[in-house]
C-alpha positions as CSV (number, residue, x, y, z in Angstrom):
1,M,0.0,0.0,0.0
2,R,2.9,2.4,0.8
3,S,4.3,1.8,-2.7
4,I,0.9,2.6,-4.3
5,L,0.6,5.9,-2.3
6,L,4.1,6.9,-3.3
7,F,3.3,6.1,-6.9
8,L,0.2,8.3,-6.8
9,T,2.1,11.1,-5.0
10,L,4.8,11.2,-7.7
11,L,2.2,11.0,-10.5
12,W,0.3,13.9,-8.9
13,G,3.6,15.9,-8.8
14,Y,4.3,15.1,-12.4
15,H,0.8,16.4,-13.3
16,I,1.3,19.7,-11.3
17,L,4.7,20.3,-12.9
18,F,4.1,19.5,-16.5
19,W,0.4,19.6,-17.5
20,H,0.0,22.6,-20.0
21,E,3.4,23.9,-19.0
22,L,6.6,24.5,-20.9
23,M,10.0,23.1,-19.9
24,G,11.8,25.2,-17.3
25,L,11.8,25.2,-13.5
26,N,9.6,22.1,-13.6
27,L,12.2,20.0,-15.6
28,F,14.9,21.2,-13.2
29,V,13.0,20.2,-10.1
30,F,11.7,16.8,-11.5
31,G,15.2,15.8,-12.9
32,L,16.9,16.5,-9.5
33,A,14.1,14.7,-7.7
34,V,14.7,11.6,-9.9
35,I,18.5,11.7,-9.3
36,A,17.9,12.1,-5.5
37,I,15.5,9.2,-5.4
38,G,18.0,7.1,-7.3
39,F,20.7,7.9,-4.7
40,F,18.7,7.4,-1.6
41,K,16.9,4.3,-2.9
42,N,20.2,2.5,-3.6
43,R,22.4,3.6,-0.7
44,P,24.7,2.7,0.8
45,F,27.1,2.3,-2.0
46,K,30.5,3.8,-2.9
47,L,30.3,6.8,-5.3
48,L,32.7,6.1,-8.2
49,P,34.4,8.8,-10.3
50,V,31.8,8.2,-13.0
51,H,29.0,8.9,-10.5
52,W,30.6,12.2,-9.5
53,F,31.2,13.1,-13.2
54,L,27.5,12.5,-14.0
55,L,26.3,14.3,-10.9
56,V,28.3,17.4,-11.6
57,L,27.4,17.5,-15.3
58,S,23.7,16.9,-14.5
59,L,23.6,19.7,-12.0
60,A,25.3,22.1,-14.4
61,N,22.9,21.2,-17.2
62,G,20.0,21.6,-14.8
63,V,21.1,25.1,-14.1
64,A,21.5,25.6,-17.9
65,V,17.9,24.7,-18.4
66,L,17.0,27.7,-16.2
67,W,19.7,30.0,-17.4
68,V,19.9,29.5,-21.2
69,N,16.8,27.3,-21.7
70,T,17.6,25.9,-25.1
71,S,16.2,22.7,-26.5
72,F,19.7,21.3,-26.5
73,S,20.2,21.9,-22.7
74,M,16.7,20.4,-22.0
75,V,17.4,17.2,-24.0
76,L,20.9,16.8,-22.4
77,F,19.5,17.3,-18.9
78,V,16.9,14.6,-19.5
79,L,19.5,12.2,-20.9
80,L,21.9,12.9,-18.1
81,S,19.2,12.4,-15.5
82,I,18.3,9.0,-17.0
83,T,22.0,8.0,-17.1
84,T,22.8,9.2,-13.6
85,Y,19.8,7.4,-12.2
86,G,20.8,4.2,-14.0
87,S,24.4,4.5,-12.7
88,F,23.0,4.6,-9.1
89,Q,20.6,1.7,-9.7
90,L,23.2,-0.6,-11.2
91,S,26.3,0.7,-9.3
92,T,28.2,0.6,-12.6
93,N,31.2,2.6,-13.7
94,A,30.2,2.6,-17.4
95,A,27.9,5.4,-18.5
96,L,26.9,3.6,-21.7
97,E,25.8,0.6,-19.6
98,A,23.8,2.8,-17.3
99,F,22.1,4.7,-20.1
100,A,21.2,1.7,-22.3
101,N,19.9,-0.3,-19.3
102,S,17.9,2.7,-18.1
103,L,16.2,3.1,-21.4
104,F,15.5,-0.6,-21.6
105,N,13.9,-0.7,-18.2
106,I,11.6,2.3,-18.9
107,F,9.7,0.1,-21.3
108,N,10.4,-3.3,-19.6
109,P,6.9,-4.8,-18.9
110,R,8.0,-6.7,-15.8
111,Q,6.5,-5.7,-12.4
112,G,3.3,-4.5,-14.0
113,L,2.1,-1.0,-14.9
114,I,2.0,0.1,-11.2
115,P,4.8,-1.2,-9.0
116,G,3.5,-2.5,-5.7
117,L,0.0,-3.2,-7.0
118,A,0.8,-6.6,-8.4
119,G,0.5,-9.1,-5.5
120,S,-1.0,-6.6,-3.0
121,I,-4.6,-7.0,-4.4
122,A,-6.1,-10.4,-5.2
123,T,-6.8,-10.5,-8.9
124,P,-8.8,-13.6,-9.8
125,K,-8.6,-15.0,-13.3
126,I,-11.2,-13.5,-15.6
127,K,-12.8,-16.1,-17.8
128,G,-14.4,-13.5,-20.0
129,V,-11.0,-12.5,-21.5
130,L,-11.0,-15.7,-23.7
131,Y,-14.5,-14.9,-25.0
132,L,-13.6,-11.3,-25.6
133,R,-10.6,-12.4,-27.7
134,L,-12.8,-14.8,-29.7
135,S,-15.4,-12.1,-30.3
136,I,-13.1,-9.6,-32.1
137,I,-13.6,-11.0,-35.6
138,P,-17.4,-11.5,-35.2
139,L,-17.8,-8.0,-33.8
140,L,-15.8,-6.6,-36.7
141,I,-18.0,-8.3,-39.2
142,F,-21.1,-7.1,-37.3
143,F,-19.8,-3.5,-37.5
144,I,-19.3,-3.8,-41.3
145,Y,-22.9,-5.0,-41.7
146,I,-24.1,-2.0,-39.6
147,L,-22.3,0.3,-42.0
148,L,-23.8,-1.4,-45.0
149,F,-27.3,-1.2,-43.6
150,S,-26.8,2.4,-42.6
151,A,-25.8,3.2,-46.2
152,G,-28.8,1.4,-47.7
153,N,-31.6,2.1,-45.3
154,S,-32.5,5.6,-44.3
155,I,-34.5,4.7,-41.2
156,F,-31.8,2.3,-39.9
157,H,-29.3,5.1,-40.6
158,S,-31.2,7.5,-38.4
159,W,-31.6,4.9,-35.6
160,S,-27.9,4.0,-35.6
161,G,-26.9,7.6,-35.8
162,R,-28.8,8.5,-32.7
163,F,-27.4,5.5,-30.9
164,M,-23.8,6.5,-31.8
165,E,-24.4,10.1,-30.6
166,R,-25.5,8.8,-27.2
167,F,-22.7,6.3,-27.0
168,M,-20.0,8.9,-27.8
169,G,-21.5,11.3,-25.3
170,F,-20.0,9.1,-22.5
171,F,-16.5,10.1,-23.8
172,E,-17.0,13.9,-24.2
173,G,-15.3,14.7,-21.0
174,L,-12.2,12.7,-21.8
175,S,-9.1,14.3,-23.4
176,L,-7.0,12.1,-25.7
177,E,-4.1,14.6,-25.1
178,Y,-4.3,14.1,-21.3
179,F,-4.6,10.4,-21.7
180,F,-1.2,10.1,-23.4
181,F,0.2,12.7,-21.0
182,I,-0.7,10.8,-17.9
183,L,0.3,7.5,-19.6
184,L,3.8,8.9,-20.1
185,G,3.8,10.0,-16.4
186,I,2.8,6.5,-15.3
187,I,5.7,5.0,-17.4
188,I,8.2,7.5,-15.9
189,V,7.1,7.1,-12.3
190,R,6.9,3.3,-12.7
191,W,10.5,3.4,-14.0
192,V,11.7,5.5,-11.0
193,M,10.0,3.2,-8.5
194,R,10.8,-0.2,-9.9
195,T,13.2,-2.4,-7.9
196,G,14.3,-5.3,-10.1
197,W,16.2,-4.1,-13.2
198,A,16.9,-6.4,-16.2
199,K,20.2,-5.8,-17.9
200,F,20.1,-5.2,-21.7
201,I,23.9,-4.9,-22.0
202,S,26.8,-5.5,-19.6
203,L,30.3,-4.2,-20.2
204,V,33.4,-5.9,-18.9
205,P,34.5,-3.9,-15.8
206,N,38.3,-4.0,-16.7
207,N,40.2,-2.8,-19.7
208,N,42.8,-5.5,-20.5
209,L,42.3,-8.2,-23.1
210,Q,42.6,-11.9,-22.1
211,R,44.6,-14.2,-24.3
212,K,42.6,-17.2,-25.3
213,V,44.3,-20.6,-25.0
214,R,43.3,-24.1,-26.0
215,V,40.2,-23.1,-27.9
216,R,38.8,-26.3,-29.4
217,Y,37.7,-24.7,-32.7
218,F,41.1,-22.9,-33.1
219,K,42.7,-24.4,-36.2
220,N,46.5,-24.6,-36.9
221,M,47.9,-21.6,-38.7
222,A,44.5,-19.7,-38.3
223,L,46.1,-16.8,-36.4
224,K,48.9,-16.4,-39.0
225,H,46.3,-16.5,-41.8
226,E,44.3,-13.8,-40.0
227,Y,47.4,-11.8,-39.6
228,L,48.2,-12.0,-43.3
229,S,44.6,-11.1,-44.2
230,A,44.7,-8.0,-41.9
231,F,48.2,-7.1,-43.2
232,I,47.1,-7.2,-46.9
233,L,43.9,-5.3,-46.2
234,L,45.6,-2.5,-44.2
235,V,48.3,-2.1,-46.9
236,L,45.6,-1.7,-49.6
237,L,43.5,0.7,-47.5
238,N,46.5,2.8,-46.5
239,L,47.4,3.3,-50.2
240,L,43.7,4.2,-51.0
241,F,43.5,6.6,-48.1
242,L,46.8,8.1,-49.0
243,A,45.6,9.0,-52.5
244,V,42.4,10.6,-51.2
245,N,44.2,12.5,-48.5
246,V,46.8,13.9,-50.9
247,I,43.9,15.2,-53.0
248,D,42.3,16.8,-50.0
249,I,45.5,18.3,-48.6
250,R,46.3,19.8,-51.9
251,W,42.9,21.1,-52.8
252,V,40.9,21.5,-49.6
253,W,43.8,22.6,-47.3
254,F,45.9,24.9,-49.5
255,Q,44.2,25.6,-52.8
256,F,40.5,25.8,-52.0
257,Y,38.3,28.2,-53.9
258,V,34.6,28.3,-54.9
259,P,34.2,28.2,-58.7
260,A,31.1,29.3,-60.5
261,D,28.0,27.0,-60.1
262,F,29.7,25.2,-57.3
263,S,27.5,23.9,-54.4
264,L,29.4,24.4,-51.2
265,K,26.4,22.8,-49.4
266,E,26.7,19.5,-51.4
267,F,30.4,19.7,-51.0
268,V,30.1,19.6,-47.2
269,H,27.2,17.2,-47.0
270,D,28.7,14.6,-49.3
271,G,32.0,14.8,-47.4
272,V,30.1,14.2,-44.1
273,F,28.1,11.2,-45.4
274,W,31.1,9.4,-46.8
275,L,33.2,10.2,-43.7
276,I,30.6,8.6,-41.5
277,C,30.4,5.5,-43.7
278,T,34.2,5.3,-43.9
279,L,34.8,5.8,-40.2
280,L,32.2,3.2,-39.1
281,I,33.8,0.6,-41.4
282,S,37.3,1.7,-40.2
283,M,36.4,1.4,-36.5
284,G,34.7,-1.9,-37.1
285,L,37.7,-3.4,-38.9
286,I,40.1,-2.2,-36.2
287,L,37.9,-3.6,-33.4
288,H,37.5,-6.9,-35.3
289,Y,41.2,-7.6,-36.1
290,F,42.4,-6.5,-32.7
291,R,39.7,-8.2,-30.7
292,G,41.7,-11.2,-29.4
293,N,44.9,-13.2,-29.9
294,L,46.2,-11.1,-32.8
295,N,47.2,-8.5,-30.2
296,F,49.6,-11.1,-28.7
297,Y,51.0,-12.4,-32.0
298,K,54.8,-12.2,-31.8
299,D,55.3,-10.7,-35.2
300,N,52.5,-8.1,-35.2
301,N,54.7,-4.9,-35.0
302,R,54.3,-4.2,-38.7
303,L,50.6,-4.8,-38.6
304,K,50.3,-2.3,-35.6
305,T,52.3,0.2,-37.6
306,L,50.0,-0.1,-40.5
307,A,47.0,0.2,-38.2
308,Y,48.4,3.4,-36.6
309,F,49.1,4.9,-40.0
310,W,45.5,4.1,-41.1
311,I,44.1,5.6,-38.0
312,F,46.2,8.7,-38.6
313,Q,44.9,8.9,-42.2
314,N,41.3,8.7,-40.9
315,A,42.2,11.6,-38.7
316,I,43.5,13.6,-41.7
317,L,40.2,12.7,-43.5
318,T,38.2,14.0,-40.5
319,F,40.2,17.2,-40.4
320,S,39.5,17.8,-44.1
321,V,35.8,17.7,-43.3
322,V,36.4,20.1,-40.5
323,L,37.9,22.5,-43.0
324,R,35.0,22.0,-45.4
325,T,32.6,22.9,-42.6
326,L,34.6,26.0,-41.6
327,Y,34.6,27.1,-45.2
328,Y,30.9,26.7,-45.2
329,V,30.5,28.7,-42.0
330,D,32.8,31.4,-43.3
331,F,30.6,31.7,-46.5
332,H,27.0,31.2,-45.1
333,G,27.3,31.8,-41.3
334,L,26.5,29.6,-38.4
335,A,23.5,27.2,-37.9
336,S,22.7,24.5,-35.4
337,G,23.5,21.7,-37.9
338,R,27.0,23.1,-38.6
339,I,27.7,23.4,-34.9
340,G,26.5,19.9,-34.3
341,L,28.7,18.7,-37.2
342,L,31.8,20.2,-35.6
343,L,31.0,18.6,-32.3
344,F,30.6,15.3,-34.0
345,L,33.9,15.6,-35.8
346,G,35.5,16.3,-32.4
347,M,34.0,13.0,-31.1
348,V,35.4,11.2,-34.2
349,L,39.0,12.5,-33.6
350,F,38.8,11.4,-30.0
351,G,37.4,8.0,-31.0
352,L,40.3,7.5,-33.4
353,F,42.8,8.3,-30.6
354,T,41.2,5.8,-28.3
355,L,41.4,3.1,-31.1
356,A,45.2,3.7,-31.3
357,W,45.5,3.6,-27.6
358,K,43.6,0.4,-27.4
359,I,46.0,-1.2,-29.9
360,K,49.0,0.1,-28.0
361,R,47.9,-1.0,-24.5
362,R,46.1,-4.2,-25.6
363,Y,42.8,-3.0,-24.2
364,N,39.4,-4.5,-24.9
365,T,36.3,-3.1,-26.7
366,S,34.7,-2.2,-23.4
367,F,37.5,0.3,-22.8
368,V,36.7,2.0,-26.1
369,L,33.0,2.1,-25.4
370,R,33.3,3.4,-21.8
371,V,35.9,6.1,-22.6
372,N,34.1,7.4,-25.7
373,T,30.8,7.4,-24.0
374,L,32.2,9.6,-21.2
375,F,33.8,11.9,-23.7
376,V,30.6,12.3,-25.7
377,I,28.6,13.0,-22.6
378,G,31.1,15.5,-21.3
379,L,31.4,17.3,-24.7
380,L,27.7,17.5,-25.2
381,G,27.1,18.4,-21.5
382,I,29.6,21.3,-21.6
383,S,28.3,22.4,-25.0
384,A,24.7,22.6,-23.7
385,L,25.8,25.3,-21.2
386,F,26.2,27.8,-24.0
387,P,23.4,30.1,-25.4
388,W,23.9,28.9,-28.9
389,N,20.9,30.7,-30.3
390,H,22.3,34.0,-29.3
391,I,25.8,33.0,-30.5
392,M,24.5,32.1,-33.9
393,V,22.4,35.3,-34.2
394,R,25.3,37.6,-33.2
395,Y,27.8,35.8,-35.4
396,N,25.5,36.0,-38.5
397,L,24.7,39.6,-37.9
398,S,28.4,40.5,-38.0
399,H,29.1,38.3,-41.0
400,G,30.9,39.9,-44.0
401,N,28.9,38.0,-46.7
402,V,25.6,40.0,-46.3
403,N,24.1,38.4,-49.4
404,E,24.7,34.8,-48.2
405,I,23.2,34.8,-44.7
406,D,19.9,33.0,-44.3
407,V,17.7,35.8,-43.0
408,D,14.8,33.4,-42.6
409,Y,16.8,31.5,-40.0
410,Y,16.5,34.4,-37.5
411,L,12.8,33.8,-37.2
412,Q,13.2,30.0,-36.9
413,L,15.3,30.3,-33.7
414,D,13.9,30.4,-30.2
415,P,12.0,33.7,-29.5
416,Q,14.5,34.3,-26.7
417,V,16.7,35.9,-29.4
418,F,14.0,38.2,-30.8
419,P,15.2,41.2,-28.7
420,V,18.6,40.9,-30.3
421,V,17.0,40.7,-33.7
422,Y,15.0,43.9,-32.9
423,E,18.1,45.7,-31.9
424,N,19.8,44.9,-35.2
425,L,17.1,45.4,-37.8
426,D,19.4,47.8,-39.7
427,L,22.0,45.0,-40.2
428,I,19.3,42.6,-41.3
429,G,18.0,45.2,-43.7
430,N,21.5,45.3,-45.3
431,Q,21.5,41.5,-45.6
432,I,18.0,41.5,-47.3
433,E,19.2,44.2,-49.8
434,G,22.3,42.1,-50.5
435,H,20.1,39.1,-51.3
436,Q,18.1,41.2,-53.8
437,K,21.3,41.8,-55.8
438,N,21.9,38.0,-56.2
439,E,21.0,36.3,-59.4
440,V,18.9,33.8,-57.4
441,T,17.1,35.0,-54.3
442,W,16.4,32.2,-51.9
443,I,15.1,34.0,-48.8
444,S,11.4,34.7,-48.1
445,Y,11.6,38.5,-47.4
446,A,12.0,41.1,-50.1
447,S,12.1,44.0,-47.6
448,I,12.9,44.8,-44.0
449,E,9.3,45.9,-43.5
450,A,8.0,42.4,-44.4
451,F,10.6,40.8,-42.1
452,E,9.7,43.2,-39.2
453,K,6.0,42.5,-39.6
454,Q,6.6,38.8,-39.3
455,L,9.0,39.3,-36.4
456,E,6.3,41.3,-34.5
457,L,3.6,38.6,-35.1
458,K,5.9,35.9,-33.8
459,S,6.9,38.1,-30.8
460,R,3.3,38.8,-29.8
461,D,2.4,35.1,-30.2
462,Y,5.4,34.2,-28.0
463,L,4.3,36.8,-25.3
464,H,0.7,35.5,-25.4
465,H,1.9,31.9,-25.1
466,R,4.2,32.7,-22.2
467,S,1.5,34.7,-20.3
468,E,-0.7,31.6,-20.1
469,K,1.9,29.6,-18.3
470,G,2.5,29.3,-14.6
471,W,5.5,29.2,-12.3
472,A,6.5,25.7,-13.4
473,S,7.5,27.0,-16.8
474,W,9.8,29.8,-15.5
475,S,13.3,30.2,-16.7
476,R,15.7,33.1,-16.5
477,A,16.2,33.2,-20.3
478,D,12.4,33.5,-21.0
479,Q,11.8,36.0,-18.3
480,K,14.6,38.3,-19.7
481,A,13.2,37.9,-23.3
482,V,9.6,38.6,-22.2
483,T,10.6,41.8,-20.3
484,A,12.7,43.0,-23.3
485,L,10.0,42.3,-25.9
486,E,7.2,43.9,-23.9
487,D,9.3,47.2,-23.8
488,L,10.2,46.9,-27.5
489,I,6.7,46.2,-28.8
490,D,4.6,48.3,-26.5
């Protein structure tokens, strides 16, 4: 009974905090409550370095939800809260293991929909369930005949219509939106309260590889054959990568220019797509060949050298895409996708370094997964602390290529930046005029007056929307924007 009362209390708190509210103070309070419940529910246990890392990063991103209140900071705070809670629940030192198992147990059907209810109330077997299942097809056919008779008989159509009106009247007070809202709350609270967790993945707690001996299926000369296969493959791939990198270094690094009718957008996007495919294959091959006894082969120094060189060439390929992205930013300005791409490329470079370190130290795949997960979480967590919407707006406003900046993008960002946009309408007017001189105009506004009119409409809609929300939606970023916009518009 105590579990049921706690469940209902948490569900009521979820309703108070989030129903018809935006993300702000409510998300901060709820996330910290989840983390606190995870800590006190599983104590006593020793806090490992990864726990402190996740705790500090979660708290910093919770503050960022209030301070900068970007979608990025909100998503990161939710993911960090899930990971931190999972690390407490499983007492694991692997963030990837905590996150994956947390997600798995959110939708794990064990323990019923409401923890504590199963077993506390006698639930006799319902014989009617079998008959209900057997009645599905007959009822469906019966409903089809009702539709046919309604279409062919006006009197029957009138009778059935009145019956359906009265039947649907029982559901007028129900809200489909609230049904799914409260269902999500039940799933979340159930996840927080559940005791027995099933493990979806489990990583090896140490880093070192273990040499396999006396494997029954291990054939004579098989290791040497694997070595020769890997050696030939890495020689060929290094030659191929060398040719591609020489082209990139010569053209992208030192002789880059934008010819007529050249799509810089396709140039960057194509490079990113092929880079992702190439890196996934490269990492998979390295992890495959250096997964076991090949690490202990006595004559593997030349193979390791080839692997290091190949990893280095992957890093050069990655840096070439970094340069392509920077050229794109220098030409068209900043956007969220370009910032995200640069963050991704930073993760790639770190991942390549960990692959080389794995080979050198004879570490296992779990080491690569654990270290890279922590780096990704740390990089994204720190990045979420910055007000990227304001950074993008200010950078694009001061950009030299006034005829290549996406003016439409200003109004697609969070309304928190609208005060900055209002203060720089003269610069935006210059950018709109610059676009009108292009051979092809690809923005939506032909004049600053049309842009300002749309800006005012969006600003008033934002102010009206915020005025309908309560204390749970509060954030410092929105409060500052609302105050500034009220002065600018009124």
